C-alpha positions in Angstrom: -20.3 5.9 -169.2 -19.6 4.5 -172.6 -21.8 5.7 -175.5 -22.7 2.8 -177.7 -23.3 3.5 -181.4 -26.2 1.3 -182.4 -26.4 -0.6 -185.7 -27.8 1.5 -188.5 -31.0 0.5 -190.0 -29.1 -0.7 -193.1 -26.8 -2.8 -191.0 -29.7 -4.3 -189.1 -31.5 -5.1 -192.2 -28.4 -6.7 -193.7 -27.7 -8.8 -190.7 -31.4 -9.8 -190.3 -31.6 -10.9 -194.0 -28.3 -12.9 -193.9 -29.2 -15.2 -191.0 -32.2 -17.3 -190.2 -31.9 -16.8 -186.4 -33.3 -14.0 -184.4 -31.5 -10.6 -184.1 -32.0 -8.5 -180.9 -30.9 -4.8 -180.8 -30.3 -2.9 -177.6 -33.7 -1.8 -176.4 -35.5 -4.8 -178.0 -37.5 -7.0 -175.6 -35.2 -10.0 -174.8 -31.9 -8.1 -175.4 -31.2 -7.9 -171.7 -32.0 -11.6 -171.1 -29.5 -12.6 -173.7 -26.7 -10.2 -172.4 -26.8 -10.9 -168.7 -24.3 -13.5 -167.4 -23.8 -15.2 -164.1 -21.3 -12.6 -162.9 -23.0 -9.4 -161.9 -19.7 -7.5 -162.1 -19.9 -7.4 -165.9 -22.0 -5.3 -168.3 -22.1 -5.4 -172.0 -21.5 -2.7 -174.7 -22.8 -4.9 -177.5 -24.8 -3.4 -180.4 -26.8 -6.6 -181.1 -27.3 -10.2 -180.1 -27.8 -12.9 -182.7 -29.1 -16.4 -182.1 -27.9 -18.5 -185.1 -29.6 -21.7 -186.0 -26.6 -23.5 -187.4 -23.0 -23.2 -188.5 -24.0 -21.5 -191.7 -25.7 -18.7 -189.7 -22.6 -18.3 -187.6 -20.5 -18.0 -190.8 -22.8 -15.3 -192.1 -22.4 -13.4 -188.8 -18.6 -13.6 -189.0 -18.6 -12.3 -192.6 -20.9 -9.4 -191.4 -18.4 -8.5 -188.6 -15.4 -8.6 -191.0 -17.2 -6.3 -193.4 -18.1 -3.7 -190.8 -15.0 -4.1 -188.5 -17.1 -5.4 -185.6 -15.7 -7.8 -183.0 -17.8 -10.9 -182.2 -18.1 -12.6 -178.9 -19.6 -16.0 -178.2 -22.0 -17.1 -175.5 -22.3 -20.8 -175.0 -24.3 -21.2 -171.8 -21.5 -21.4 -169.1 -20.8 -19.3 -166.1 -18.9 -16.7 -168.1 -17.4 -15.1 -164.9 -14.6 -13.4 -166.9 -17.2 -11.7 -169.1 -15.6 -12.4 -172.5 -18.9 -13.9 -173.8 -20.6 -10.5 -173.8 -17.6 -8.4 -174.7 -18.1 -8.1 -178.4 -19.9 -5.6 -180.6 -22.0 -8.5 -181.8 -22.9 -11.3 -179.3 -23.3 -14.7 -180.9 -25.6 -16.6 -178.5 -25.5 -20.3 -179.5 -28.6 -21.3 -177.5 -30.4 -22.6 -180.5 -27.7 -25.2 -181.4 -29.2 -27.9 -179.2 -28.6 -31.1 -181.2 -27.8 -34.1 -179.0 -27.6 -37.8 -179.7 -25.7 -40.8 -178.5 -24.5 -43.8 -180.5 -22.5 -46.9 -179.8 -19.3 -47.4 -181.8 -19.4 -49.1 -185.1 -18.1 -52.7 -185.3 -14.7 -51.4 -186.2 -14.7 -48.9 -183.4 -15.3 -45.8 -185.5 -18.2 -43.3 -185.4 -20.5 -41.4 -187.7 -18.7 -38.2 -188.6 -20.3 -34.7 -188.1 -20.1 -34.2 -191.8 -22.6 -37.0 -192.3 -25.0 -35.8 -189.5 -27.5 -33.2 -190.4 -27.8 -30.5 -187.8 -31.1 -30.0 -186.0 -31.9 -26.6 -187.6 -30.4 -27.2 -191.0 -32.2 -25.9 -194.1 -35.1 -28.1 -195.0 -36.0 -28.6 -191.3 -38.4 -26.5 -189.3 -36.3 -24.1 -187.3 -37.1 -24.4 -183.6 -36.9 -20.6 -183.2 -40.1 -20.2 -185.2 -42.2 -22.0 -182.6 -42.0 -19.2 -180.0 -41.9 -15.4 -180.2 -38.5 -13.7 -179.7 -39.5 -12.3 -176.3 -40.7 -15.7 -175.1 -37.5 -17.4 -176.4 -35.4 -15.0 -174.3 -37.5 -15.6 -171.2 -37.4 -19.3 -171.6 -33.7 -19.3 -171.9 -33.4 -17.3 -168.7 -35.8 -19.6 -166.9 -33.8 -22.7 -168.2 -30.6 -21.2 -166.8 -32.3 -20.8 -163.4 -33.7 -24.4 -163.5 -30.3 -25.8 -164.3 -28.9 -24.1 -161.2 -31.1 -26.1 -158.9 -28.8 -28.6 -157.1 -30.8 -30.0 -154.2 -31.1 -33.4 -155.9 -27.4 -33.9 -155.5 -28.0 -34.7 -151.8 -31.2 -34.1 -149.9 -29.2 -34.4 -146.6 -26.7 -31.8 -147.7 -29.5 -29.5 -148.8 -31.2 -30.0 -145.4 -27.9 -29.4 -143.5 -27.1 -26.2 -145.4 -30.6 -24.9 -145.2 -31.3 -25.8 -141.5 -30.6 -23.9 -138.2 -27.2 -22.7 -137.5 -24.7 -24.4 -135.3 -24.6 -23.1 -131.8 -22.0 -20.5 -130.9 -19.2 -21.3 -128.4 -20.3 -20.8 -124.8 -19.4 -17.5 -123.1 -16.9 -19.2 -121.0 -15.1 -21.0 -123.8 -11.7 -19.9 -124.9 -11.7 -17.2 -127.6 -8.6 -18.7 -129.1 -8.5 -21.8 -131.3 -7.8 -24.6 -128.9 -6.5 -28.2 -129.3 -8.5 -30.7 -131.3 -11.1 -32.9 -129.6 -8.8 -36.0 -129.9 -6.0 -34.2 -128.0 -8.4 -32.9 -125.4 -9.7 -36.5 -124.9 -6.2 -37.5 -124.1 -6.0 -34.8 -121.5 -9.4 -35.7 -120.0 -9.1 -39.4 -120.5 -10.1 -40.3 -117.0 -13.2 -38.1 -117.1 -14.3 -39.4 -120.5 -13.7 -43.1 -119.6 -16.1 -42.7 -116.6 -18.8 -41.1 -118.7 -21.6 -43.6 -119.5 -24.5 -41.4 -120.6 -23.3 -40.6 -124.2 -25.9 -41.3 -126.8 -25.0 -43.7 -129.5 -28.0 -43.1 -131.7 -27.7 -42.1 -135.3 -29.8 -39.3 -136.5 -31.7 -38.5 -139.7 -32.8 -35.1 -140.9 -36.5 -35.3 -141.6 -37.2 -34.7 -145.3 -39.8 -32.2 -144.5 -37.2 -29.7 -143.2 -35.3 -29.7 -146.5 -35.0 -26.2 -147.8 -33.8 -24.6 -151.0 -30.1 -25.3 -151.3 -29.6 -22.1 -153.1 -30.4 -20.0 -150.1 -27.3 -18.1 -149.5 -24.8 -17.8 -146.8 -24.0 -14.3 -148.0 -27.2 -12.7 -146.7 -25.5 -12.7 -143.3 -23.3 -9.7 -142.6 -20.5 -11.8 -141.0 -19.2 -15.3 -140.8 -18.3 -17.4 -137.8 -15.1 -19.3 -137.2 -14.9 -21.8 -134.5 -12.5 -20.5 -131.8 -12.2 -23.4 -129.4 -12.2 -27.2 -129.2 -14.9 -27.2 -126.5 -17.4 -25.6 -128.9 -16.2 -27.8 -131.8 -16.6 -31.0 -129.9 -19.9 -30.4 -128.1 -22.0 -27.6 -129.6 -23.3 -29.6 -132.5 -25.1 -32.0 -130.2 -26.9 -29.2 -128.5 -27.8 -27.1 -131.5 -28.9 -29.9 -133.8 -30.6 -32.3 -131.4 -33.8 -30.3 -131.3 -34.4 -30.8 -135.0 -33.0 -34.4 -135.5 -34.9 -37.6 -134.7 -33.3 -41.0 -134.5 -34.8 -43.0 -137.3 -32.2 -45.3 -138.7 -29.6 -47.8 -137.6 -28.2 -48.3 -141.1 -24.5 -49.0 -141.1 -22.3 -46.1 -142.0 -18.7 -45.3 -141.6 -18.3 -43.5 -138.2 -16.1 -40.5 -138.1 -13.8 -42.0 -135.5 -10.2 -43.4 -135.8 -9.4 -47.0 -136.7 -8.1 -49.1 -133.9 -4.3 -48.8 -133.9 -1.5 -50.4 -132.1 1.4 -48.6 -130.5 3.1 -48.0 -133.9 0.0 -46.5 -135.4 -0.7 -49.5 -137.6 -4.4 -50.2 -138.4 -5.5 -53.3 -136.4 -9.2 -52.8 -136.9 -9.8 -51.9 -140.5 -13.4 -52.8 -140.5 -15.4 -50.8 -138.0 -18.2 -52.7 -136.2 -21.8 -52.3 -137.4 -24.2 -50.4 -135.2 -27.0 -52.6 -136.5 -27.1 -56.4 -136.0 -30.0 -58.4 -137.5 -32.1 -59.9 -134.8 -33.2 -62.7 -137.1 -30.4 -64.5 -139.1 -32.9 -65.5 -141.7 -34.1 -62.0 -142.5 -32.0 -59.3 -144.1 -32.0 -55.9 -142.3 -34.6 -53.6 -144.0 -34.2 -50.3 -142.3 -35.3 -47.1 -143.9 -32.3 -45.1 -145.2 -33.0 -41.4 -144.8 -30.3 -38.8 -145.1 -28.2 -39.3 -142.0 -25.9 -37.3 -139.8 -23.6 -39.8 -138.1 -22.9 -38.8 -134.5 -21.5 -42.0 -132.9 -20.6 -41.7 -129.3 -17.0 -41.3 -128.5 -17.4 -44.2 -126.0 -19.4 -46.6 -128.2 -16.1 -48.5 -128.8 -13.0 -48.5 -126.7 -10.1 -47.6 -128.8 -6.7 -47.6 -126.9 -4.9 -44.3 -127.3 -1.6 -44.4 -129.0 1.4 -43.0 -127.1 1.8 -39.3 -127.5 5.0 -39.9 -129.3 3.3 -41.9 -132.0 2.6 -40.2 -135.4 -1.1 -39.4 -135.8 -0.6 -40.5 -139.4 1.4 -43.6 -138.7 -1.1 -45.8 -140.5 -0.6 -43.7 -143.6 3.2 -44.1 -143.8 3.2 -46.3 -146.9 3.8 -45.3 -150.5 0.3 -46.4 -151.5 -2.4 -46.2 -148.8 -5.0 -48.0 -150.8 -5.0 -51.6 -152.0 -4.6 -51.8 -155.8 -7.9 -51.3 -157.5 -8.7 -54.4 -159.6 -10.5 -53.9 -162.9 -14.3 -54.2 -162.5 -15.5 -56.4 -165.3 -19.1 -56.4 -163.9 -21.0 -53.2 -163.2 -23.5 -53.5 -160.4 -26.5 -51.2 -161.1 -28.8 -51.2 -158.1 -31.2 -48.6 -159.4 -34.8 -49.7 -159.9 -36.2 -48.2 -163.0 -39.1 -45.7 -162.9 -41.2 -44.5 -165.8 -41.5 -41.1 -164.0 -38.7 -38.5 -164.4 -38.9 -37.8 -160.7 -35.7 -37.7 -158.7 -34.7 -41.2 -157.5 -33.8 -41.3 -153.8 -32.5 -44.2 -151.8 -34.7 -45.7 -149.1 -33.0 -48.9 -148.0 -29.8 -50.8 -148.4 -28.5 -54.2 -147.6 -25.3 -54.3 -145.6 -22.4 -56.2 -147.1 -21.6 -57.4 -143.5 -21.0 -61.1 -143.1 -23.8 -61.0 -140.5 -26.4 -59.9 -143.1 -28.4 -62.5 -144.9 -27.6 -62.9 -148.6 -30.6 -62.3 -150.9 -31.4 -65.2 -153.2 -29.7 -64.8 -156.5 -27.2 -62.2 -155.3 -23.6 -62.4 -154.2 -22.5 -61.6 -150.7 -20.6 -58.7 -151.9 -23.4 -57.0 -153.8 -25.4 -54.3 -152.2 -29.1 -53.8 -153.0 -30.9 -50.5 -153.0 -34.5 -49.5 -153.5 -35.2 -46.2 -155.2 -38.5 -44.4 -155.2 -39.8 -41.0 -156.4 -38.6 -38.2 -154.2 -42.1 -37.1 -153.4 -42.7 -40.4 -151.6 -39.6 -40.2 -149.4 -41.4 -38.5 -146.5 -43.7 -41.5 -146.2 -40.7 -43.6 -145.2 -42.2 -47.1 -145.9 -40.5 -50.1 -144.5 -39.8 -52.8 -147.0 -40.0 -56.5 -146.2 -37.5 -59.1 -147.3 -39.8 -60.3 -150.1 -40.4 -56.8 -151.5 -36.7 -55.8 -152.0 -35.7 -56.3 -155.7 -32.6 -58.2 -156.6 -29.9 -55.9 -157.8 -29.2 -56.2 -161.5 -25.6 -57.1 -162.4 -24.7 -56.0 -165.9 -21.7 -55.7 -168.2 -21.5 -52.9 -170.7 -21.4 -54.2 -174.2 -19.5 -51.2 -175.4 -16.4 -49.8 -173.6 -17.4 -46.3 -174.7 -20.0 -44.5 -176.8 -20.0 -41.3 -178.8 -22.2 -38.3 -178.0 -22.9 -35.6 -180.6 -24.1 -32.2 -179.2 -24.6 -28.7 -180.3 -22.6 -25.8 -178.8 -25.8 -24.4 -177.2 -26.2 -27.4 -174.9 -25.1 -26.9 -171.3 -23.3 -29.9 -170.0 -26.0 -30.6 -167.4 -28.5 -31.0 -170.2 -26.2 -33.5 -172.0 -25.7 -35.5 -168.8 -29.4 -35.6 -168.3 -29.9 -36.8 -171.9 -27.3 -39.6 -171.7 -28.6 -40.7 -168.3 -32.1 -41.1 -169.8 -31.0 -42.6 -173.1 -29.0 -45.6 -171.8 -27.3 -48.1 -174.1 -27.9 -51.8 -174.0 -26.1 -54.0 -171.6 -25.4 -57.7 -171.0 -27.3 -58.7 -167.8 -25.9 -61.5 -165.6 -28.7 -61.3 -163.1 -32.0 -59.4 -163.2 -32.9 -57.1 -166.0 -33.1 -53.5 -166.9 -33.1 -50.9 -169.7 -29.4 -50.5 -170.0 -26.5 -48.5 -168.6 -26.1 -44.7 -168.8 -22.9 -43.4 -170.4 -21.4 -40.0 -169.5 -18.9 -37.6 -171.2 -16.0 -36.7 -168.9 -17.2 -33.1 -168.2 -16.4 -30.7 -165.3 -19.0 -30.7 -162.5 -22.2 -28.8 -163.1 -22.8 -26.2 -164.4 -20.7 -25.3 -167.3 -21.3 -24.6 -171.0 -20.2 -26.5 -174.0 -16.9 -24.6 -174.4 -15.5 -26.7 -171.5 -14.8 -29.1 -174.4 -12.2 -26.6 -175.7 -10.7 -25.3 -172.4 -9.7 -28.3 -170.4 -12.6 -29.7 -168.4 -11.5 -31.3 -165.1 -14.2 -33.3 -163.3 -15.1 -36.5 -161.4 -14.1 -38.7 -164.4 -10.8 -37.0 -165.3 -8.5 -39.2 -163.2 -10.0 -42.2 -164.9 -10.6 -41.0 -168.4 -8.7 -37.7 -168.9 -9.9 -34.1 -169.3 -12.9 -33.1 -171.5 -10.5 -32.1 -174.3 -8.9 -35.5 -174.2 -12.2 -37.2 -175.0 -13.1 -34.9 -177.9 -13.0 -36.7 -181.3 -14.4 -34.1 -183.7 -15.5 -30.5 -183.9 -17.5 -28.5 -186.4 -16.0 -24.9 -186.3 -16.4 -21.6 -188.1 -13.0 -19.9 -188.6 -12.1 -16.3 -188.7 -12.6 -16.1 -192.5 -16.1 -17.6 -192.3 -15.1 -21.1 -193.5 -17.0 -24.0 -191.9 -14.6 -26.9 -191.2 -14.7 -30.3 -189.6 -11.6 -30.7 -187.3 -10.2 -34.0 -186.1 -6.9 -35.8 -185.9 -6.9 -36.3 -189.6 -8.4 -33.0 -190.7 -6.5 -29.8 -189.9 -4.1 -31.6 -187.4 -2.4 -28.4 -186.3 -5.7 -26.7 -185.4 -6.8 -30.0 -183.8 -3.8 -29.7 -181.5 -4.5 -26.1 -180.7 -8.2 -26.0 -180.2 -8.0 -28.6 -177.4 -7.1 -26.2 -174.7 -7.3 -22.8 -176.6 -10.2 -23.4 -179.0 -12.2 -20.2 -178.5 -9.1 -18.2 -179.7 -9.2 -19.9 -183.1 -12.8 -20.1 -184.1 -16.4 -20.7 -183.0 -17.3 -24.3 -182.3 -20.9 -25.2 -183.4 -21.0 -29.0 -182.8 -19.0 -31.5 -180.9 -18.5 -35.3 -180.9 -17.0 -36.8 -177.7 -16.5 -40.1 -176.0 -18.7 -41.2 -173.2 -18.2 -44.0 -170.7 -20.5 -46.4 -168.9 -21.2 -45.1 -165.3 -24.2 -47.0 -163.8 -23.6 -45.8 -160.3 -21.0 -44.1 -158.2 -20.1 -44.3 -154.5 -19.9 -40.6 -153.6 -20.8 -37.8 -151.2 -19.7 -35.3 -148.6 -18.0 -35.4 -145.2 -18.7 -32.0 -143.5 -16.8 -30.6 -140.6 -16.8 -27.3 -138.8 -13.9 -25.0 -139.8 -11.5 -24.6 -136.8 -8.2 -22.8 -137.3 -6.6 -25.2 -134.8 -7.7 -28.4 -136.5 -8.2 -27.6 -140.2 -4.5 -28.0 -141.0 -4.6 -31.5 -139.6 -7.7 -32.5 -141.7 -6.1 -31.2 -144.9 -2.9 -33.0 -144.2 -4.8 -36.2 -143.4 -6.7 -35.8 -146.7 -3.4 -35.2 -148.6 -1.8 -38.3 -147.1 -4.9 -40.5 -147.6 -5.2 -39.8 -151.3 -1.5 -40.3 -152.0 -1.3 -43.2 -154.4 -5.1 -43.4 -154.8 -6.4 -45.4 -157.8 -7.7 -43.6 -160.9 -11.2 -44.6 -160.0 -11.1 -42.3 -157.0 -11.8 -38.5 -157.3 -11.5 -36.5 -154.1 -11.3 -32.9 -153.0 -11.3 -30.8 -149.8 -12.7 -27.3 -149.8 -12.9 -24.5 -147.3 -16.2 -22.6 -147.6 -18.2 -20.0 -145.8 -21.1 -21.6 -143.9 -24.8 -21.0 -144.4 -26.4 -17.9 -143.0 -25.3 -17.2 -139.5 -23.3 -20.4 -139.3 -19.6 -21.4 -139.0 -17.4 -21.8 -142.0 -17.1 -25.4 -143.1 -14.5 -27.9 -144.3 -16.0 -30.3 -146.8 -14.3 -33.4 -148.1 -15.9 -34.8 -151.2 -15.2 -38.2 -152.7 -16.5 -40.0 -155.8 -15.5 -43.6 -156.4 -16.2 -44.9 -159.9 -16.9 -48.5 -159.1 -18.5 -50.8 -156.6 -19.8 -49.7 -153.2 -17.7 -52.4 -151.5 -14.5 -51.1 -152.8 -15.5 -47.4 -152.3 -16.1 -48.1 -148.6 -12.5 -48.9 -148.1 -11.5 -45.5 -149.3 -14.2 -43.8 -147.3 -13.0 -45.5 -144.1 -9.5 -44.2 -144.6 -10.6 -40.7 -145.4 -13.2 -40.5 -142.6 -10.9 -41.9 -139.9 -9.7 -38.4 -139.0 -11.1 -37.5 -135.6 -9.8 -34.0 -135.0 -13.4 -32.7 -135.2 -16.8 -34.3 -135.0 -18.1 -35.1 -138.5 -21.3 -33.0 -138.8 -22.5 -34.9 -141.8 -21.4 -38.1 -143.6 -23.8 -38.8 -146.5 -21.4 -40.8 -148.8 -23.4 -43.6 -150.5 -24.4 -45.0 -153.9 -25.7 -42.3 -156.2 -26.4 -41.8 -159.9 -23.6 -39.9 -161.6 -26.1 -37.3 -162.8 -26.9 -36.3 -159.2 -23.2 -36.4 -158.2 -22.4 -33.9 -160.9 -24.4 -31.3 -158.9 -22.5 -31.9 -155.7 -19.8 -29.2 -155.9 -22.3 -26.5 -156.9 -24.6 -27.5 -154.1 -21.9 -26.9 -151.5 -20.7 -23.7 -153.3 -24.2 -22.3 -153.3 -23.4 -19.9 -156.1 -26.0 -17.3 -157.1 -26.4 -15.4 -160.3 -26.1 -11.7 -160.2 -23.4 -11.6 -157.5 -19.9 -10.4 -158.2 -17.5 -13.3 -158.9 -13.7 -13.5 -158.9 -11.8 -16.8 -159.7 -8.2 -17.7 -159.5 -6.6 -21.1 -159.9 -3.3 -22.9 -160.0 -1.8 -26.3 -160.7 0.6 -27.4 -158.0 3.3 -30.1 -157.7 2.8 -30.8 -153.9 1.1 -29.6 -150.8 3.7 -29.1 -148.0 2.8 -28.7 -144.4 3.9 -25.0 -144.2 1.6 -24.1 -147.2 -1.3 -25.9 -145.6 -0.7 -24.0 -142.3 -0.5 -20.7 -144.0 -3.5 -21.4 -146.1 -5.7 -22.0 -143.1 -4.6 -18.8 -141.4 -5.3 -16.8 -144.6 -8.7 -18.4 -145.1 -9.7 -17.5 -141.6 -9.3 -13.8 -142.6 -11.3 -13.9 -145.8 -14.7 -12.3 -146.2 -17.9 -14.1 -146.4 -18.4 -15.9 -149.8 -15.0 -17.3 -150.3 -14.4 -21.0 -151.2 -11.0 -22.5 -151.5 -10.8 -25.8 -153.3 -8.1 -28.5 -153.4 -8.8 -31.2 -156.1 -6.8 -34.4 -156.5 -5.3 -34.4 -160.0 -3.1 -36.9 -161.8 -4.2 -40.3 -163.0 -5.2 -40.5 -166.7 -4.7 -36.7 -167.1 -1.0 -37.3 -167.6 -1.5 -40.0 -170.3 -2.3 -37.5 -173.0 0.3 -35.3 -174.7 -1.2 -34.4 -178.1 -3.0 -31.2 -177.0 -1.7 -27.7 -176.3 -2.0 -28.3 -172.5 1.6 -29.3 -171.7 2.8 -32.4 -170.0 4.1 -30.4 -167.0 0.7 -29.1 -166.1 -0.9 -32.6 -166.7 1.5 -34.1 -164.0 0.2 -31.7 -161.3 -0.7 -33.4 -158.0 -3.6 -30.9 -157.2 -5.6 -28.3 -159.0 -6.4 -25.4 -156.8 -9.1 -22.8 -157.1 -10.3 -19.7 -155.2 -14.0 -19.2 -156.0 -15.1 -15.9 -154.5 -18.6 -14.5 -154.7 -20.1 -11.4 -152.9 -23.2 -9.3 -153.1 -23.3 -6.5 -155.7 -23.3 -3.8 -153.0 -20.5 -5.1 -150.9 -17.3 -3.0 -151.0 -14.4 -5.2 -149.6 -11.0 -5.2 -151.1 -10.3 -8.6 -149.6 -12.8 -10.2 -152.0 -10.2 -9.8 -154.7 -6.9 -9.5 -152.9 -7.3 -12.6 -150.7 -7.6 -14.8 -153.8 -4.6 -13.2 -155.4 -2.5 -13.4 -152.3 -3.2 -17.1 -151.8 -2.9 -18.3 -155.4 -0.1 -16.0 -156.6 1.7 -15.6 -153.3 1.4 -18.5 -150.8 1.1 -21.2 -153.5 3.8 -19.8 -155.8 6.6 -22.1 -154.6 4.7 -25.1 -155.8 3.2 -23.7 -159.0 3.4 -25.7 -162.3 2.9 -23.0 -164.8 -0.5 -21.6 -165.0 -3.9 -23.1 -164.3 -6.0 -25.2 -166.7 -7.4 -22.7 -169.3 -11.0 -23.4 -168.1 -10.1 -21.7 -164.8 -8.8 -18.5 -166.3 -10.8 -15.6 -164.7 -11.3 -11.9 -164.9 -8.3 -9.5 -165.1 -5.7 -12.3 -165.6 -2.2 -10.9 -166.2 -0.9 -11.9 -169.7 2.0 -13.9 -168.2 -0.3 -16.1 -166.2 -2.4 -16.8 -169.3 0.8 -17.7 -171.3 1.9 -20.0 -168.4 -1.2 -22.2 -169.0 0.5 -23.5 -172.1 4.2 -23.5 -171.0 6.6 -24.7 -173.6 3.7 -24.9 -176.1 3.0 -21.2 -176.2 5.3 -20.3 -179.2 3.7 -23.0 -181.3 0.2 -21.8 -180.3 1.1 -18.3 -181.5 2.3 -19.6 -184.8 -1.1 -21.3 -185.4 -3.0 -18.2 -184.3 -1.1 -16.3 -187.0 -2.2 -18.8 -189.6 -5.9 -19.0 -188.7 -6.7 -15.6 -187.1 -4.0 -13.1 -188.1 -6.2 -10.1 -187.4 -7.2 -11.4 -184.0 -10.9 -11.4 -184.8 -11.5 -13.6 -181.7 -10.0 -11.2 -179.3 -12.9 -11.4 -176.9 -11.3 -14.5 -175.3 -8.5 -15.1 -172.9 -6.0 -14.5 -175.7 -3.5 -12.0 -174.1 -2.0 -10.5 -177.3 -3.1 -8.0 -179.9 -2.9 -8.5 -183.7 0.7 -7.4 -183.6 1.7 -9.9 -181.0 2.0 -7.4 -178.1 0.7 -8.0 -174.6 -2.8 -6.6 -173.9 -3.9 -5.4 -170.5 -6.9 -7.4 -169.4 -9.1 -4.2 -169.0 -8.7 -3.4 -172.7 -10.3 -6.6 -174.0 -12.8 -7.3 -171.2 -16.3 -5.8 -170.9 -16.6 -3.1 -168.2 -17.9 -3.3 -164.7 -21.1 -1.5 -163.7 -20.1 2.2 -163.2 -21.8 2.5 -159.8 -19.3 0.0 -158.2 -16.2 1.4 -156.4 -12.8 1.3 -157.9 -11.6 -1.6 -155.8 -14.5 -3.8 -156.7 -14.0 -3.0 -160.4 -10.8 -5.1 -160.0 -8.4 -2.2 -160.2 -6.3 -3.6 -157.4 -3.7 -1.7 -155.5 -1.5 -4.8 -155.4 -0.2 -6.5 -158.5 0.4 -10.3 -158.5 2.0 -12.3 -161.2 
């Protein structure tokens, strides 16, 4: 156990008199709250925590560290799984730097510079920290962290699915080996299935009153289940879920069945028939839309089977599987405005089917939605034709806006602010209070440092990474200077900080571009994980998204199921545009029929709610042990997919493996330290592993390393995006993040931080330029954990 030498009384007094923010020593109330991070596998040896009020405070802390040879580390509200944030002698917690504002561009396209904007806690203003006691401030910060990690609003149906009863286990007589997919078995048993007439064609909705806390963990169960036969995959869901599902909606959705194909595999039925026909042609359908699980009968429509020699992906054999995405000059915002901050939740939609009656004043291609506060959803009111509001059609006046925010702002807080503070729009029909603009962040939750480390998210294929949308940074350098960095000021540092910023200074304020996002067409398709069919689904996903437009984000992830349930395969899509266009891509992706789709809840959503969707499925929990590995890859060959599925089947509970479609606008930028080669990756891959603090299983670490550094190595494109660097990264992998740009990065480091003051980062070199082993510049693991869990692996992967 390391003995920590505390600050002397003189040092404490010196630091306390130099800064206006609060200083916490070890043993003080609040110290623990400020030194705990999301990863329970990390403990701090810090002497003190300081919560600066502005850049000047940060500068004083840096000068204090230089004087006494202390190393600083910076905590900016993110996950911090690697632990660098609490690795210093003095932890600089930026939680008080909470400025946030949004402004349209000036007439000439420029913006108000940070130099001309007074920070929230600058001298002459009442510091926020004086309004509460130090103990209460620490407690409130901890509570705010917990509140930000509530994700049920992303999708009530997903929350209900993940929190509900488990899927039934295979019957005792079922094969214990993974069998053929349901589609293949249907060919074998075609005669039997064609004579069956008692299949239910109802669609089911999960009652809202069974929605449980989405953060309830799958890890409380001692083991995970993996589907081991197609019989169970094809039928068990009906049995296990029917007791808790009630048929309440006939709203049109995209069934999880194949398109009608001819003998060559070409799509001859691109538009699937609606299950709901309006009985009165003069009245639009007004069904209640509750979170739905689409379980269409296999016999609802008769789809001729293709010959067994036909390719199951014949309809995908084109260079570009999607029609070209035309620019969308008009943004259709179908969200009714509410004065209450309660969660908006969709209750009814108008089908864009030609059979549906067009509302007065609306186009036939525009969908209408009614949104009400979430606490009224359980009432399920039916709306008449006259009570459904006309959807507002609006054009953004500004192609982008500029958001200023302090380094203590978590990105979910910024998204919430910009969603609430909309900018004016030009309304073609209807009226409203404007259009929300959003910064291209990673999905929730991350801290502000994502602006310096990459930042891949739902908007990246359309607008680039977070670092590509940064326009200015206020930063404190290693000598204590406060500088404003942009393309005209300190251009060398401007190039380096976008990708490696924490290694060069402490950012205190940011200004970034934000773009108009009134609504997205997004959601999840959830399937049971089956070793026999999962490769087919991943290959189908890969082929479907080939040539996808920039407006489409998509991922597929393999994840442990909820407590006592099967592991899952989840396909997520997010189309930045109209529902009508998004449905074309949903139909292509959802046409795979190798397994029954357990949940299809893709629909129009606010972008704010969509930002929670990955975390909702991941079901991360603070205090567990975390291990992350990532890679950028050039392709996803069949053999790697097959091997991936076999490997995942042997991973312990708590593992999530993620394939995210990259490309698009990411490759348009070449003026940052993230090299072009990495930007041209086809997919970004991540292994996100979490396990309970008392679990001792070597596979929690080794399975991630074996997959990322072993199986995927033939298709690697250097290292991962810097934002995905995790705990105990080998130096060569860190250098590989920057490829051919690494030598230049080292030269700039020598200029701005020659003594390596900012060593509590991913920077893999010491002050003399020699490689540093990860354990020597990362905080320790709790001493009660075993050697293997402390990351001292028996295998070495590079």
